[in-house]
C-alpha positions in Angstrom: 0.3 -0.2 0.2 1.4 3.7 -1.1 1.9 5.5 1.2 0.2 9.6 1.2 3.5 10.7 2.5 7.3 10.2 1.0 9.2 11.6 4.3 12.8 11.4 5.3 14.0 10.9 8.2 14.4 14.7 9.1 11.6 16.1 7.6 9.2 13.5 9.6 11.0 14.2 12.8 10.3 18.5 11.4 6.9 17.5 10.8 6.0 16.1 14.6 7.4 19.2 16.2 5.1 20.7 14.2 1.7 19.2 14.5 2.7 18.8 18.8 3.2 22.2 18.8 -0.2 23.2 16.8 -1.6 21.0 19.4 -0.3 23.2 22.2 -0.8 26.6 20.3 -3.3 27.8 22.7 -1.2 27.9 25.7 1.5 30.5 24.2 -2.3 33.0 24.7 -2.7 31.4 28.2 0.4 32.7 29.1 0.8 35.9 27.6 -2.5 36.1 29.5 -1.8 35.5 33.1 1.8 37.8 32.5 -0.8 40.7 31.5 -3.1 39.8 33.9 0.1 40.1 36.4 1.2 43.1 35.1 4.4 41.3 34.5 5.6 43.7 31.6 4.7 46.8 32.5 6.7 46.3 35.9 9.6 45.4 33.9 9.1 48.5 31.7 9.2 51.0 34.7 12.2 49.7 35.5 14.0 51.9 32.8 15.3 51.5 29.2 17.2 47.6 28.8 15.5 46.8 32.7 16.2 43.3 33.8 14.7 41.3 36.4 14.4 38.5 38.4 11.5 36.4 39.0 11.2 37.2 42.2 12.1 40.7 41.7 8.7 40.2 40.3 7.1 38.8 43.1 8.3 40.9 45.1 6.1 43.5 43.5 2.6 40.9 43.7 0.4 39.7 46.3 1.1 36.3 46.3 0.4 33.9 48.9 4.2 31.8 48.9 6.8 33.8 46.9 8.8 31.4 46.9 7.1 28.2 44.5 4.9 32.1 43.2 8.9 32.7 41.2 9.3 29.4 40.6 6.3 29.3 38.4 6.7 32.2 37.2 9.9 32.2 36.2 8.3 28.8 33.9 6.0 30.6 32.5 8.6 33.5 31.1 10.9 30.9 29.5 8.0 30.0 27.4 7.9 33.9 26.5 11.4 33.8 26.2 11.4 30.8 23.8 8.8 32.3 22.1 11.4 35.8 21.5 8.6 37.8 23.8 11.2 39.2 26.1 14.7 38.4 26.8 16.8 36.3 29.5 20.1 37.6 31.2 21.3 35.0 33.1 23.4 36.5 36.1 26.2 34.3 38.0 25.5 34.6 41.7 28.0 33.9 44.9 28.6 30.1 45.4 28.2 30.1 41.0 24.2 30.4 41.4 22.8 31.4 37.9 19.8 34.0 38.1 17.7 34.4 35.3 16.8 38.2 34.5 14.2 39.3 32.0 13.7 42.1 30.0 11.9 42.8 27.2 11.9 42.1 23.4 10.9 44.8 20.5 7.4 43.0 20.2 6.4 44.2 24.2 7.2 47.4 22.8 2.8 47.3 20.6 2.4 44.6 24.6 3.2 48.3 27.4 1.5 51.3 26.9 2.8 54.1 25.1 2.5 57.6 24.6 -0.9 57.5 24.5 -1.6 55.0 27.2 -2.1 52.4 24.8 -1.0 49.0 23.7 -2.7 45.7 22.7 -3.2 44.4 26.1 -6.7 44.7 26.3 -7.2 41.3 23.3 -6.1 39.5 26.7 -9.4 40.9 28.5 -10.6 37.6 30.5 -14.6 38.6 29.0 -13.5 39.2 25.3 -11.1 36.0 25.6 -13.8 33.8 27.0 -17.1 35.0 24.4 -14.5 34.0 21.6 -12.7 30.8 23.1 -16.8 29.5 23.5 -17.4 30.5 19.7 -14.2 28.7 18.5 -15.5 25.5 19.6 -18.6 26.1 17.2 -16.1 26.5 14.1 -17.2 23.4 12.8 -20.9 24.6 12.3 -19.7 27.6 10.3 -19.0 23.6 7.6 -21.6 21.9 8.7 -25.0 24.3 9.2 -23.6 27.7 7.8 -23.9 29.1 11.0 -21.9 32.6 12.8 -19.8 30.2 15.5 -20.8 33.4 17.7 -23.9 33.4 17.2 -24.0 29.0 17.6 -22.5 29.8 20.8 -24.0 32.4 22.4 -27.4 31.9 20.7 -27.8 35.6 19.6 -25.1 38.5 17.5 -21.6 39.1 19.0 -23.8 43.0 18.0 -26.4 41.6 20.1 -24.6 40.3 23.1 -22.6 43.5 23.5 -25.1 45.2 23.9 -26.9 43.4 26.7 -23.4 42.9 28.4 -21.7 46.4 29.5 -18.7 44.8 31.0 -18.4 43.2 27.4 -19.0 46.5 25.7 -16.3 48.4 27.8 -13.4 45.5 27.6 -14.3 45.4 23.6 -14.1 49.1 23.4 -11.3 49.8 25.0 -9.3 46.0 22.8 -10.9 48.9 19.7 -9.7 52.2 20.4 -6.6 51.5 21.3 -5.7 49.3 18.3 -7.4 52.2 16.3 -4.9 54.6 17.8 -1.5 52.6 17.5 -3.0 52.0 13.6 -3.8 55.7 13.7 -0.3 57.0 14.6 1.4 55.1 11.7 -1.1 56.1 9.4 -1.0 59.8 9.6 2.7 59.8 9.5 2.7 57.5 6.8 -0.5 58.7 4.1 -0.5 61.9 3.0 -3.8 61.8 1.1 -5.5 64.1 3.4 -4.4 67.0 2.2 -5.8 69.6 0.1 -9.4 68.2 2.0 -12.2 70.2 2.7 -14.1 67.9 4.4 -14.3 64.1 5.9 -17.0 61.7 6.8 -15.9 58.8 8.9 -18.2 56.4 8.4 -18.6 54.2 11.4 -16.1 56.4 13.4 -17.8 55.2 16.8 -17.1 57.9 19.4 -15.3 60.0 17.2 -11.5 59.6 18.7 -10.5 58.7 15.1 -11.7 61.8 13.5 -10.3 63.6 16.1 -7.0 62.5 15.7 -6.8 63.3 11.9 -8.5 66.5 12.5 -5.7 67.6 15.3 -3.0 67.1 11.9 -5.2 68.9 9.4 -7.0 71.1 11.0 -8.6 72.9 8.0 -10.9 69.6 6.7 -14.7 70.0 8.2 -15.3 66.4 9.6 -18.3 64.8 10.1 -18.4 61.5 12.5 -21.5 59.6 11.4 -22.3 56.2 12.9 -25.7 55.1 14.4 -28.0 57.7 16.7 -27.4 55.6 19.7 -23.2 55.5 18.9 -23.0 59.1 18.3 -25.0 60.1 21.4 -21.9 59.4 23.4 -19.2 60.5 21.1 -16.5 62.9 21.9 -17.3 66.7 22.3 -15.2 68.4 19.6 -16.3 71.8 17.7 -14.4 71.1 14.9 -16.8 67.5 14.8 -20.1 67.5 13.7 -21.9 63.9 14.5 -24.7 62.7 12.4 -26.7 59.9 12.8 -27.8 57.9 10.4 -27.6 54.0 8.7 -24.7 53.9 6.2 -27.2 51.2 4.5 -29.6 53.9 3.8 -27.5 57.1 3.3 -24.3 58.5 3.8 -23.5 62.1 4.6 -21.7 64.1 1.3 -18.5 65.2 1.6 -15.2 65.4 -0.5 -13.8 61.8 0.9 -14.7 59.3 3.3 -13.1 57.0 5.8 -13.5 53.6 6.2 -11.7 51.9 8.7 -12.5 48.0 9.6 -15.9 48.6 8.3 -16.1 46.2 5.3 -14.5 42.9 7.1 -17.2 43.0 9.3 -19.8 42.5 5.9 -20.2 40.3 3.5 -20.4 41.2 0.0 -23.8 42.3 -1.0 -23.7 44.3 2.6 -20.2 46.0 1.7 -22.1 46.6 -2.0 -24.7 48.8 -0.7 -22.2 50.1 1.7 -20.2 51.1 -1.3 -23.1 52.4 -3.7 -24.1 54.8 -0.4 -20.1 56.0 -0.3 -20.3 56.8 -4.2 -23.1 58.3 -4.0 -22.1 60.4 -1.4 -18.9 61.8 -3.0 -18.9 64.5 -5.7 -16.9 64.2 -8.9 -13.4 63.1 -8.1 -13.9 62.1 -4.9 -12.4 59.3 -3.0 -13.5 56.4 -0.4 -10.6 55.9 2.0 -10.6 52.1 2.9 -8.5 51.2 5.8 -8.1 47.3 5.4 -5.8 43.9 6.4 -5.4 41.8 2.8 -5.5 39.0 2.2 -2.6 37.1 1.2 -2.9 34.2 -1.5 -2.4 30.8 -0.5 1.1 30.4 -1.6 1.6 33.2 -0.1 1.1 32.8 3.5 3.6 30.0 4.1 6.3 31.3 7.2 5.6 34.4 6.9 4.1 36.2 9.8 2.2 39.7 8.1 0.6 37.2 5.4 -0.5 34.9 8.9 -1.4 37.6 10.3 -4.4 38.1 8.5 -5.4 34.7 7.4 -6.0 34.5 11.0 -8.2 37.3 11.4 -9.9 36.5 8.9 -10.9 33.1 11.0 -11.7 36.1 13.8 -14.2 37.5 11.4 -16.0 34.4 10.2 -16.2 33.3 14.7 -17.3 36.7 15.9 -19.2 38.9 13.8 -19.1 36.9 10.5 -17.8 38.7 8.5 -14.4 37.9 6.3 -11.0 39.7 4.9 -10.3 40.0 1.5 -7.7 39.9 -1.3 -7.2 42.8 -3.0 -9.0 41.7 -6.0 -11.5 41.0 -4.1 -11.6 44.5 -2.8 -11.0 45.4 -6.4 -13.5 43.5 -8.1 -16.5 45.4 -5.1 -15.4 48.9 -5.5 -15.8 48.7 -9.2 -18.6 47.3 -8.9 -20.0 49.9 -6.9 -19.0 52.4 -9.6 -15.4 53.6 -8.8 -12.9 53.9 -11.8 -10.7 54.0 -9.8 -8.6 52.3 -7.1 -5.1 51.9 -5.3 -3.2 50.7 -2.3 -1.2 53.7 -1.3 0.6 52.7 1.5 0.5 49.8 5.1 0.5 50.8 8.5 1.6 47.6 11.0 0.4 45.0 8.0 -3.3 47.6 7.6 -3.6 48.8 4.2 -4.6 52.6 2.7 -6.7 51.5 -0.3 -8.1 54.6 -2.4 -11.1 54.5 -4.1 -11.9 56.7 -6.7 -14.8 58.3 -8.2 -13.2 59.9 -12.0 -16.9 61.2 -13.6 
């Protein structure tokens, strides 16, 4: 009987390592969450640039019941993060030859600890968010067998309904999304020059207006309109330069020189996206544009051992699990744009793997 595989001994050995790693891959998030809950990374950072602390020194700052055992267990968690290049380690030889491991922050921790704006990606480890996601992932097979959204299957309601009925989850969700948005927008404003020369800008699905406030702080000549559902804009941030307008993007959109869509299209299927884009097209003047900020899904042959590409594929699964949306390839975005009436399409630049795409109306 012919085998499906024709593997050499080394290749077979490596394949077994990958298989075992896949089966325990959730451990990485669990360990990172525990370390984040204990505020370990922030504790190290507060000690100054290039600071390294031992597990015992970190434990001394925690309300532990048994410091000696706590230091051993924390050291094991930190050694795991060292193995994934999330933190660094510097062994120090003490008197009598004992070696003490002292831990510091690797570059990735720049995004896992608070920056000058007080934001980071660590809110994504929020316990309530994690529990809701984990429970939803258990229903992934139902997306195949029944075509049902995993979140809806697991919780008996859509993610948006769940958010509305669980204020604690809502607070955690908004914090995670707000921090992520602030990080991305800082980079977009350093990289993308397409806001120059605009007299008006509509932020569709702009939430509390924080994103528009950031844009106008750098481009004060722009008249900003923050457009979202009425109950959302009712609690929006006060800014004399921003007009908050309540409405429904599936019905119509306020008119302006340009429309900003950040992480909107990936929340919906193609039919819903078509409605949004057609309404955008109708709201724009000739030579107006839609500025789309989305991840672009790579082709399958582009994902192997590519962290940036693999992360977008992972986001695609999360969009399937949570709101029932999806990430898209560049061609899929282009097809949607042209079908909605736009005559121009260009990927202008990238900010932390988020692509800034312009859809151009050239009538």
